[in-house]
C-alpha positions in Angstrom: 0.0 0.0 0.0 0.9 3.6 -0.5 -0.9 6.4 1.1 -2.0 9.4 -1.0 0.9 11.9 -1.3 3.5 9.3 -0.6 5.7 7.2 -3.0 7.3 3.8 -3.3 10.0 2.5 -5.6 10.3 -0.8 -7.4 12.6 -2.4 -9.9 11.9 -1.6 -13.6 11.9 -5.3 -14.5 11.3 -5.4 -18.3 11.0 -1.6 -18.8 13.9 0.5 -20.1 14.0 2.2 -16.7 16.0 0.6 -13.9 13.5 1.7 -11.3 9.9 2.9 -11.2 8.6 5.3 -8.6 4.9 4.9 -7.9 2.9 7.7 -6.2 -0.7 8.1 -5.3 -2.2 11.5 -6.3 -5.2 13.0 -4.7 -8.7 12.7 -6.1 -10.0 16.3 -6.6 -12.8 17.0 -4.2 -13.2 20.8 -4.8 -9.9 21.7 -3.1 -11.3 21.4 0.4 -9.5 18.2 1.5 -5.9 19.2 1.2 -5.5 18.2 -2.4 -2.9 20.8 -3.2 -0.6 19.7 -0.4 -1.1 16.0 -1.2 -0.2 16.6 -4.8 2.9 18.6 -3.8 3.8 15.7 -1.5 3.7 13.3 -4.4 6.4 15.2 -6.2 8.5 15.8 -3.1 8.3 12.1 -2.0 9.1 10.9 -5.5 12.1 13.2 -5.9 13.4 12.2 -2.5 13.2 8.5 -3.4 15.1 9.2 -6.6 17.9 10.8 -4.7 17.9 8.1 -2.0 18.5 5.6 -4.8 21.0 7.7 -6.6 18.9 7.9 -9.8 20.2 10.4 -12.4 16.8 11.1 -14.1 13.1 10.9 -13.4 10.0 11.5 -15.6 6.6 12.6 -14.3 3.2 12.5 -15.9 0.7 15.2 -14.9 -0.2 13.5 -11.6 -3.9 13.4 -10.8 -5.1 15.4 -13.8 -6.8 12.5 -15.6 -9.3 10.2 -13.9 -8.7 12.0 -10.5 -9.9 15.3 -12.1 -7.3 17.6 -10.4 -7.6 20.9 -12.4 -4.7 21.2 -14.8 -3.6 24.8 -14.2 -3.0 24.5 -10.5 -1.6 20.9 -10.9 1.0 22.2 -13.4 2.0 25.1 -11.1 2.3 22.7 -8.1 4.4 20.3 -10.2 6.8 22.9 -11.5 7.1 24.7 -8.2 7.9 21.5 -6.3 10.4 20.2 -8.9 12.2 23.6 -9.1 12.3 24.0 -5.3 13.6 20.5 -4.8 16.4 20.9 -7.3 17.4 24.3 -6.0 18.1 22.7 -2.6 20.6 20.3 -4.2 20.1 16.9 -5.8 21.9 14.1 -7.5 19.3 14.2 -10.3 20.7 15.4 -13.6 17.4 15.4 -15.5 13.8 15.8 -14.6 11.2 15.5 -17.3 7.5 16.4 -17.2 5.6 14.3 -19.8 2.6 16.0 -21.3 0.4 13.7 -23.3 -1.6 16.5 -25.1 -1.2 20.1 -26.2 -3.4 21.5 -23.4 -1.3 19.9 -20.7 2.0 21.0 -22.4 0.7 24.6 -22.6 -0.3 24.6 -18.9 3.1 23.3 -17.9 4.9 25.8 -20.2 2.9 28.7 -18.7 3.6 27.4 -15.1 7.3 27.3 -16.0 7.3 30.8 -17.3 5.4 32.1 -14.3 7.6 30.4 -11.7 10.9 31.1 -13.5 10.4 34.9 -13.3 
C-alpha cells in the first residue's frame, strides 16, 4: 500500500527504466480536502526517493489530472514549483522530465514554468 501523497520504488523489470517510482495522487474534491498539499507531497516524495536511490533522471506525468480530475492549471503550477524547489536545494538528479500527453497539458506546464521562472 501507498498512502495518498507518498511514493514507493520498485525495480523496472522489463522496462527500459532501472526503477519505477509509484505515487498516489489525490482525487479532486473541490480543493477542500488538502488536495494541493497532497499533490505537492507526491512530487517531493518521488524526488526524495530518486535521490535516495542515486537515480540520475526521473520523468513525471501530470499526476492526478486525468481520472482523478485535479484541475490542470494548479496541478501544473504545483508540479513545476515542487520540482524547481527541490532541485534548488541540491540533488543528484541530472534530468527531470514532465511528460505532457496532449497540447493543453503542455501549454499549462509551459505557462507554469514561465510564471515560476520569473
